[in-house]
N, CA, C and O atoms as a GROMACS GRO file, in nm:
protein
  328
    1UNK      N    1  14.720  14.282  18.317
    1UNK     CA    2  14.581  14.198  18.317
    1UNK      C    3  14.550  14.168  18.173
    1UNK      O    4  14.563  14.251  18.083
    2UNK      N    5  14.502  14.031  18.154
    2UNK     CA    6  14.475  13.986  18.025
    2UNK      C    7  14.326  14.007  18.003
    2UNK      O    8  14.241  14.000  18.092
    3UNK      N    9  14.302  14.035  17.870
    3UNK     CA   10  14.155  14.045  17.841
    3UNK      C   11  14.083  13.917  17.790
    3UNK      O   12  13.968  13.918  17.748
    4UNK      N   13  14.162  13.804  17.797
    4UNK     CA   14  14.096  13.674  17.753
    4UNK      C   15  14.178  13.556  17.816
    4UNK      O   16  14.296  13.569  17.849
    5UNK      N   17  14.110  13.447  17.828
    5UNK     CA   18  14.161  13.316  17.870
    5UNK      C   19  14.156  13.233  17.754
    5UNK      O   20  14.055  13.229  17.684
    6UNK      N   21  14.263  13.162  17.728
    6UNK     CA   22  14.276  13.055  17.618
    6UNK      C   23  14.258  12.925  17.692
    6UNK      O   24  14.332  12.891  17.784
    7UNK      N   25  14.158  12.853  17.648
    7UNK     CA   26  14.138  12.704  17.699
    7UNK      C   27  14.209  12.617  17.599
    7UNK      O   28  14.186  12.633  17.480
    8UNK      N   29  14.296  12.525  17.641
    8UNK     CA   30  14.382  12.448  17.551
    8UNK      C   31  14.392  12.308  17.610
    8UNK      O   32  14.334  12.271  17.712
    9UNK      N   33  14.480  12.227  17.527
    9UNK     CA   34  14.530  12.111  17.567
    9UNK      C   35  14.682  12.109  17.540
    9UNK      O   36  14.729  12.186  17.457
   10UNK      N   37  14.758  12.024  17.608
   10UNK     CA   38  14.906  12.013  17.570
   10UNK      C   39  14.936  11.956  17.430
   10UNK      O   40  15.044  11.978  17.376
   11UNK      N   41  14.841  11.884  17.373
   11UNK     CA   42  14.869  11.817  17.242
   11UNK      C   43  14.810  11.893  17.121
   11UNK      O   44  14.825  11.845  17.008
   12UNK      N   45  14.746  12.006  17.139
   12UNK     CA   46  14.675  12.079  17.039
   12UNK      C   47  14.751  12.169  16.958
   12UNK      O   48  14.778  12.282  17.000
   13UNK      N   49  14.794  12.121  16.828
   13UNK     CA   50  14.878  12.202  16.742
   13UNK      C   51  14.826  12.341  16.715
   13UNK      O   52  14.905  12.435  16.710
   14UNK      N   53  14.701  12.357  16.699
   14UNK     CA   54  14.625  12.487  16.673
   14UNK      C   55  14.665  12.586  16.783
   14UNK      O   56  14.700  12.702  16.763
   15UNK      N   57  14.653  12.518  16.912
   15UNK     CA   58  14.682  12.599  17.033
   15UNK      C   59  14.826  12.655  17.036
   15UNK      O   60  14.848  12.774  17.058
   16UNK      N   61  14.927  12.562  17.012
   16UNK     CA   62  15.060  12.592  17.017
   16UNK      C   63  15.094  12.707  16.906
   16UNK      O   64  15.180  12.792  16.929
   17UNK      N   65  15.025  12.704  16.793
   17UNK     CA   66  15.048  12.799  16.681
   17UNK      C   67  14.993  12.936  16.732
   17UNK      O   68  15.059  13.039  16.718
   18UNK      N   69  14.875  12.936  16.789
   18UNK     CA   70  14.817  13.058  16.835
   18UNK      C   71  14.886  13.125  16.943
   18UNK      O   72  14.902  13.247  16.946
   19UNK      N   73  14.927  13.045  17.031
   19UNK     CA   74  15.019  13.091  17.149
   19UNK      C   75  15.146  13.156  17.101
   19UNK      O   76  15.187  13.260  17.152
   20UNK      N   77  15.207  13.096  17.003
   20UNK     CA   78  15.335  13.152  16.945
   20UNK      C   79  15.304  13.280  16.882
   20UNK      O   80  15.374  13.378  16.904
   21UNK      N   81  15.194  13.284  16.799
   21UNK     CA   82  15.161  13.418  16.736
   21UNK      C   83  15.131  13.528  16.848
   21UNK      O   84  15.172  13.643  16.834
   22UNK      N   85  15.062  13.491  16.953
   22UNK     CA   86  15.015  13.603  17.048
   22UNK      C   87  15.137  13.637  17.123
   22UNK      O   88  15.141  13.753  17.164
   23UNK      N   89  15.249  13.551  17.151
   23UNK     CA   90  15.356  13.573  17.215
   23UNK      C   91  15.439  13.675  17.139
   23UNK      O   92  15.490  13.772  17.195
   24UNK      N   93  15.451  13.648  17.003
   24UNK     CA   94  15.542  13.721  16.917
   24UNK      C   95  15.472  13.879  16.919
   24UNK      O   96  15.544  13.978  16.919
   25UNK      N   97  15.336  13.887  16.921
   25UNK     CA   98  15.281  14.017  16.928
   25UNK      C   99  15.281  14.081  17.055
   25UNK      O  100  15.238  14.196  17.066
   26UNK      N  101  15.328  14.013  17.157
   26UNK     CA  102  15.324  14.080  17.302
   26UNK      C  103  15.189  14.078  17.358
   26UNK      O  104  15.167  14.155  17.452
   27UNK      N  105  15.100  14.005  17.318
   27UNK     CA  106  14.952  14.000  17.367
   27UNK      C  107  14.949  13.908  17.482
   27UNK      O  108  14.975  13.789  17.467
   28UNK      N  109  14.912  13.967  17.613
   28UNK     CA  110  14.911  13.871  17.721
   28UNK      C  111  14.769  13.813  17.742
   28UNK      O  112  14.670  13.882  17.718
   29UNK      N  113  14.761  13.682  17.790
   29UNK     CA  114  14.649  13.601  17.808
   29UNK      C  115  14.675  13.502  17.920
   29UNK      O  116  14.789  13.478  17.959
   30UNK      N  117  14.561  13.442  17.971
   30UNK     CA  118  14.578  13.330  18.070
   30UNK      C  119  14.564  13.207  17.985
   30UNK      O  120  14.503  13.212  17.878
   31UNK      N  121  14.616  13.103  18.028
   31UNK     CA  122  14.601  12.976  17.974
   31UNK      C  123  14.549  12.875  18.078
   31UNK      O  124  14.593  12.868  18.193
   32UNK      N  125  14.446  12.794  18.024
   32UNK     CA  126  14.390  12.686  18.117
   32UNK      C  127  14.388  12.556  18.043
   32UNK      O  128  14.327  12.551  17.936
   33UNK      N  129  14.446  12.452  18.088
   33UNK     CA  130  14.458  12.328  18.020
   33UNK      C  131  14.331  12.255  18.066
   33UNK      O  132  14.314  12.228  18.185
   34UNK      N  133  14.238  12.221  17.967
   34UNK     CA  134  14.108  12.160  18.006
   34UNK      C  135  14.113  12.028  18.050
   34UNK      O  136  14.016  11.973  18.103
   35UNK      N  137  14.245  11.964  18.027
   35UNK     CA  138  14.256  11.813  18.072
   35UNK      C  139  14.292  11.814  18.230
   35UNK      O  140  14.273  11.716  18.301
   36UNK      N  141  14.345  11.932  18.277
   36UNK     CA  142  14.384  11.946  18.423
   36UNK      C  143  14.267  12.005  18.500
   36UNK      O  144  14.259  11.984  18.621
   37UNK      N  145  14.176  12.078  18.438
   37UNK     CA  146  14.062  12.148  18.499
   37UNK      C  147  13.928  12.109  18.445
   37UNK      O  148  13.884  12.159  18.341
   38UNK      N  149  13.858  12.016  18.518
   38UNK     CA  150  13.729  11.965  18.462
   38UNK      C  151  13.635  12.078  18.441
   38UNK      O  152  13.559  12.074  18.345
   39UNK      N  153  13.634  12.185  18.531
   39UNK     CA  154  13.547  12.299  18.522
   39UNK      C  155  13.571  12.365  18.392
   39UNK      O  156  13.476  12.399  18.322
   40UNK      N  157  13.692  12.384  18.357
   40UNK     CA  158  13.733  12.447  18.232
   40UNK      C  159  13.672  12.381  18.104
   40UNK      O  160  13.624  12.441  18.008
   41UNK      N  161  13.682  12.238  18.122
   41UNK     CA  162  13.626  12.170  18.002
   41UNK      C  163  13.465  12.197  17.983
   41UNK      O  164  13.409  12.196  17.874
   42UNK      N  165  13.406  12.220  18.098
   42UNK     CA  166  13.259  12.264  18.102
   42UNK      C  167  13.237  12.385  18.024
   42UNK      O  168  13.147  12.394  17.941
   43UNK      N  169  13.334  12.495  18.055
   43UNK     CA  170  13.329  12.620  17.999
   43UNK      C  171  13.329  12.607  17.838
   43UNK      O  172  13.247  12.660  17.764
   44UNK      N  173  13.441  12.522  17.800
   44UNK     CA  174  13.462  12.505  17.652
   44UNK      C  175  13.343  12.431  17.589
   44UNK      O  176  13.302  12.465  17.478
   45UNK      N  177  13.288  12.334  17.656
   45UNK     CA  178  13.171  12.261  17.600
   45UNK      C  179  13.051  12.364  17.588
   45UNK      O  180  12.977  12.360  17.490
   46UNK      N  181  13.034  12.446  17.679
   46UNK     CA  182  12.915  12.534  17.681
   46UNK      C  183  12.933  12.643  17.566
   46UNK      O  184  12.834  12.693  17.511
   47UNK      N  185  13.062  12.675  17.532
   47UNK     CA  186  13.093  12.776  17.420
   47UNK      C  187  13.085  12.702  17.288
   47UNK      O  188  13.079  12.767  17.183
   48UNK      N  189  13.084  12.577  17.287
   48UNK     CA  190  13.114  12.503  17.147
   48UNK      C  191  12.992  12.390  17.127
   48UNK      O  192  13.011  12.282  17.070
   49UNK      N  193  12.878  12.427  17.177
   49UNK     CA  194  12.764  12.318  17.153
   49UNK      C  195  12.796  12.191  17.201
   49UNK      O  196  12.762  12.093  17.135
   50UNK      N  197  12.864  12.176  17.319
   50UNK     CA  198  12.896  12.037  17.376
   50UNK      C  199  13.022  11.978  17.340
   50UNK      O  200  13.057  11.873  17.394
   51UNK      N  201  13.099  12.042  17.245
   51UNK     CA  202  13.228  11.989  17.208
   51UNK      C  203  13.343  12.056  17.279
   51UNK      O  204  13.340  12.176  17.310
   52UNK      N  205  13.450  11.971  17.307
   52UNK     CA  206  13.571  12.023  17.367
   52UNK      C  207  13.662  12.067  17.257
   52UNK      O  208  13.763  12.001  17.233
   53UNK      N  209  13.632  12.177  17.186
   53UNK     CA  210  13.712  12.214  17.082
   53UNK      C  211  13.810  12.329  17.137
   53UNK      O  212  13.768  12.425  17.202
   54UNK      N  213  13.938  12.308  17.105
   54UNK     CA  214  14.030  12.402  17.151
   54UNK      C  215  14.118  12.450  17.025
   54UNK      O  216  14.115  12.377  16.925
   55UNK      N  217  14.192  12.560  17.023
   55UNK     CA  218  14.168  12.664  17.137
   55UNK      C  219  14.038  12.732  17.138
   55UNK      O  220  13.986  12.767  17.032
   56UNK      N  221  13.976  12.754  17.263
   56UNK     CA  222  13.872  12.838  17.285
   56UNK      C  223  13.919  12.948  17.357
   56UNK      O  224  13.983  12.926  17.460
   57UNK      N  225  13.896  13.073  17.314
   57UNK     CA  226  13.921  13.190  17.390
   57UNK      C  227  13.786  13.258  17.448
   57UNK      O  228  13.684  13.275  17.381
   58UNK      N  229  13.800  13.289  17.562
   58UNK     CA  230  13.685  13.354  17.647
   58UNK      C  231  13.727  13.489  17.683
   58UNK      O  232  13.822  13.508  17.758
   59UNK      N  233  13.659  13.584  17.632
   59UNK     CA  234  13.700  13.721  17.668
   59UNK      C  235  13.629  13.784  17.799
   59UNK      O  236  13.538  13.730  17.862
   60UNK      N  237  13.683  13.896  17.824
   60UNK     CA  238  13.645  13.967  17.963
   60UNK      C  239  13.490  14.003  17.951
   60UNK      O  240  13.417  14.013  18.050
   61UNK      N  241  13.449  14.022  17.821
   61UNK     CA  242  13.302  14.047  17.811
   61UNK      C  243  13.210  13.938  17.804
   61UNK      O  244  13.090  13.955  17.785
   62UNK      N  245  13.270  13.811  17.820
   62UNK     CA  246  13.191  13.692  17.821
   62UNK      C  247  13.166  13.628  17.679
   62UNK      O  248  13.100  13.524  17.669
   63UNK      N  249  13.217  13.690  17.574
   63UNK     CA  250  13.214  13.632  17.440
   63UNK      C  251  13.326  13.529  17.431
   63UNK      O  252  13.422  13.531  17.508
   64UNK      N  253  13.308  13.430  17.324
   64UNK     CA  254  13.404  13.340  17.302
   64UNK      C  255  13.430  13.329  17.152
   64UNK      O  256  13.348  13.367  17.068
   65UNK      N  257  13.549  13.274  17.121
   65UNK     CA  258  13.597  13.251  16.988
   65UNK      C  259  13.663  13.100  16.983
   65UNK      O  260  13.749  13.063  17.063
   66UNK      N  261  13.617  13.024  16.887
   66UNK     CA  262  13.691  12.886  16.877
   66UNK      C  263  13.786  12.895  16.760
   66UNK      O  264  13.749  12.936  16.650
   67UNK      N  265  13.907  12.855  16.786
   67UNK     CA  266  14.020  12.849  16.702
   67UNK      C  267  14.033  12.983  16.605
   67UNK      O  268  14.038  12.972  16.482
   68UNK      N  269  14.038  13.104  16.668
   68UNK     CA  270  14.047  13.224  16.591
   68UNK      C  271  14.180  13.239  16.529
   68UNK      O  272  14.278  13.180  16.573
   69UNK      N  273  14.183  13.323  16.418
   69UNK     CA  274  14.303  13.361  16.366
   69UNK      C  275  14.360  13.482  16.452
   69UNK      O  276  14.289  13.545  16.530
   70UNK      N  277  14.487  13.508  16.432
   70UNK     CA  278  14.546  13.625  16.518
   70UNK      C  279  14.471  13.748  16.482
   70UNK      O  280  14.444  13.832  16.568
   71UNK      N  281  14.436  13.764  16.353
   71UNK     CA  282  14.363  13.880  16.306
   71UNK      C  283  14.234  13.897  16.386
   71UNK      O  284  14.199  14.007  16.430
   72UNK      N  285  14.163  13.781  16.402
   72UNK     CA  286  14.037  13.781  16.468
   72UNK      C  287  14.054  13.822  16.620
   72UNK      O  288  13.977  13.900  16.676
   73UNK      N  289  14.151  13.767  16.675
   73UNK     CA  290  14.186  13.801  16.816
   73UNK      C  291  14.222  13.956  16.839
   73UNK      O  292  14.173  14.020  16.932
   74UNK      N  293  14.306  14.007  16.752
   74UNK     CA  294  14.331  14.151  16.753
   74UNK      C  295  14.218  14.236  16.729
   74UNK      O  296  14.211  14.343  16.789
   75UNK      N  297  14.122  14.199  16.642
   75UNK     CA  298  14.005  14.274  16.619
   75UNK      C  299  13.910  14.274  16.754
   75UNK      O  300  13.853  14.374  16.797
   76UNK      N  301  13.904  14.153  16.807
   76UNK     CA  302  13.826  14.153  16.923
   76UNK      C  303  13.890  14.226  17.041
   76UNK      O  304  13.816  14.280  17.124
   77UNK      N  305  14.015  14.232  17.054
   77UNK     CA  306  14.074  14.305  17.158
   77UNK      C  307  14.059  14.456  17.135
   77UNK      O  308  14.034  14.530  17.231
   78UNK      N  309  14.073  14.502  17.014
   78UNK     CA  310  14.050  14.639  16.983
   78UNK      C  311  13.909  14.683  17.018
   78UNK      O  312  13.890  14.796  17.062
   79UNK      N  313  13.812  14.600  17.000
   79UNK     CA  314  13.664  14.617  17.057
   79UNK      C  315  13.662  14.637  17.200
   79UNK      O  316  13.592  14.724  17.252
   80UNK      N  317  13.742  14.552  17.270
   80UNK     CA  318  13.724  14.557  17.410
   80UNK      C  319  13.786  14.680  17.479
   80UNK      O  320  13.736  14.733  17.578
   81UNK      N  321  13.897  14.721  17.421
   81UNK     CA  322  13.957  14.848  17.468
   81UNK      C  323  13.914  14.970  17.422
   81UNK      O  324  13.950  15.074  17.476
   82UNK      N  325  13.833  14.967  17.318
   82UNK     CA  326  13.767  15.100  17.265
   82UNK      C  327  13.669  15.164  17.357
   82UNK      O  328  13.613  15.268  17.324
   0.00000   0.00000   0.00000
């Protein structure tokens, strides 16, 4: 079970970079393409003041991070499992 969902687009370079880093670290996550899921775009907009900024990560506790570093993601995951 993943502790977060990454909202992304196919053309987002930052998304591809973060996915690669997470994959190398063996961190599991769900991916949702906001261009394919209009409801997902609404989630991203609500987390980013009306902007469709990706990658946006929404965690199991309801918090969100926009374009986080790998270190920020690992820190948040450590909080969630503590």
